[in-house]
N, C-alpha and C positions, 0 to 999 in steps of 0.2 A: 760499485758497478750495479746496474739494475739487472735483476733476474728476469729471464723470459724475453721473448721477442714481441714487441708491440708494433702494430701497423701504424705508420706515421704518414700523414697526408697534409696537403695544403688546406688550411681551415677556411679561409675566406678570400674574396677578391677574384681577379680574372682567372686564376688557376685553381679555384676552389675545387676540392675533392680529388685532385691529382695525387696518386700515391707516390711516396718517396722511399727510395731504397735505403737500407741501413748499410753501414760499412761492415764487411765481414770481420769476425773476431770480436773480442770483448774489450778492446782498447778504447773504442769510441761509443759513447752513449748518446743517442739522439735525444733532443729535448722532446718530452712527451707532448701530445696534443693538448692535454690539460694545462701544462705549464706554459706552452706556447700561446694558448688562448689568453691566459692570465697576463702574460707579458704584453701582448698587443692591446689588451684592454687598458693597460697602464700607460702605454706610449702612443697610442693611435686613437681608434683602431685602424684608421685609414690615413693615407698621406697624399700630399699634392706635390709630387716630384721630390727631388733631393737625391743625394748620393749616400749609400749605405756601405758600411764595412763589416764583414763577417770575418773576424780575425783568426779565430780557432774554429774554422768552419765545420769540420767533421763531415756531416752529410749535406751541409748547405741549407738545412731546413729553415733557419732563422732568416737568413738573407733572402731566400726564395719567398718566404712568407711576406717579407717587407716589400719585395718587388710586386708580388701579387696584389698587395694592398695599396699600391700607388707610388712607391719610390721609383725614381726614374732609372737609376742604375745601381748596381751593387758590385763590390769587389770582394771576392772570396779568397781567403788565404788559409792554407794548411800545409804542414810539413810532411804529411804521410802520403805516399804515392797512392795507396788504396782509397784514401779519402778524396783525393783529387779526381780519381776516376768516377767515384760515386757522385760527387758534386756535378761533374759534367753530365752524367746520365740524368740526374734529378733536374738540373736546369733545363735540359732538353725535353724531358717528360712534362715539365710545367709550361713549356712553350716560351721560355724566357731567355733563350740563348743570346739574342741580340742585345740584351740589357745587362749581361753578366760578363765579368772578367775574372778568370780563375787562375791562381798562381800557387805553385808549390814553393814554399819558402818558410823559414823560421820567422816568427812574429816580429822580433826585434829588427831583423834585416828588412822585412817587408815594409815596416814603418819608415825606414830610411829611404827606400826606393820610392814610396808614395810621396814623401816629402820633396824629393827631387822633381817629381812630376807636378807638384803644386796642387795636389788633391785636397779638397776640404769636404769633410763628411758632416751630414746632418744627423746621422744615426750610426752608432757603433755597437756591435755585439761582441762581448768577451765571454766565451764559454770554454775556458781552458780545462785541461785535466785537473781534477779537484785537488791534487797534491800541490798545484801552483796557487799560491796565496798572495801574489805580488801584483794584483791587477791595479791597485792604487798607483804603484810605480809605473805600470804600463800606461795608465791614464795620464799620469804626469808627463810621460814622454810624448804621447799624442798631442797634448796641449803645447808642450815646449817646441815641438816641430811644426806647429801651425796647421795641424791636420783637421781641426774642428771648426765648424761654423759657430758663431755666437748662438747660444741657446741649444746647441746640439744635445741629443740624448745619448747616454751611454748605459747599456744594459749589461750587468755582470751576473752570470749564473755561477753559483759556487756552493761549496759544502756548507750546510746549514750551521755547522759548529763554528764557522768562522764569521766574524763580523767586520765589515769595512766601516770606516769613519762616516759620520753623518755629513761632515763638511771637511774638505781639505783643498788646499791650493785654490783653484777656480771652479771647484765642483760642489754642487749642493745636492744632497740626497733627496729625491722626490718620493720614492717608494721602497719599502723592504717587505718581502713576504716569504714565508716558509712553506714548502710543499714536501712534507716528510723529511728526507735526509738532504734535500737540496733547498737552496734559497735563491731569490732573485733580488738584486739591488739595482735601482734605477737612479741615475744621476743626470742633472742638467749642467752643462758647461756654461759658466758665466764669468768671463774674464774680469769683469769689474768687481766681482766678489773677491777674487784673489788680490786685487789691488787694494780693496778696503781692508782686508786682513793685514796686508803689509803695512799700511798706514797706521794701524792700531798698535803695532808692535813697538 
C-alpha cells in the first residue's frame, strides 16, 4: 500500500485537470498521475472512439482518463460498494456520465455478463489488488469469451516482483516498465498469434 494521500486528477483530454476522489480507507490505491501518464504514453496517448473496460476500477481513474482522451464508452466494474460510489462521483465530476456504465460485481461474474451482452473492447485495464497474480488467466478468459477486438490493448498494473510472460495464448507483450514497487505490462491481443503457436506444437 502506498503511504500518504496524493491528489489524483485527469491528466489530459476533455476532462483535463478535473480532480478525482480517492476511495476511503487503505484497501484501494489509485494509480498515481506519474504512472497514469506513463501508461497512456504507452497505449495512446489519444484515442478515436472504441470501448474500454476498467475491470478492477477502484476510483475509476484509468477508465475516466481513457474517456477523456477519446474512448467512446467505458464500463467500470468493482466489487466494493465504496469504490462504486466514488466511481460515480468521479465520472460525474469529469462530465462523462453519459459515456460510462458502472457495475458492482466480481470480475469473473462481470466477464460472463458482458459476454452475454456481446460487448467487444478495444482497451482493457486490469489493476487488481497486488496479491492477485492471475491476470494472465483473466486475460485468457476475456479472449475465450470473445470480449476483445483484434488488436485490443490490455494494461496490467501489478507488483513489480511479479513478471507476466512476454507472450502467451493470443497475447504479445508490447511494454513492461517498473515504477518503484509497481510495474505496468501492456499486451496486444492478436488471435492469429495464438493460432500460429498452436500450429507449431
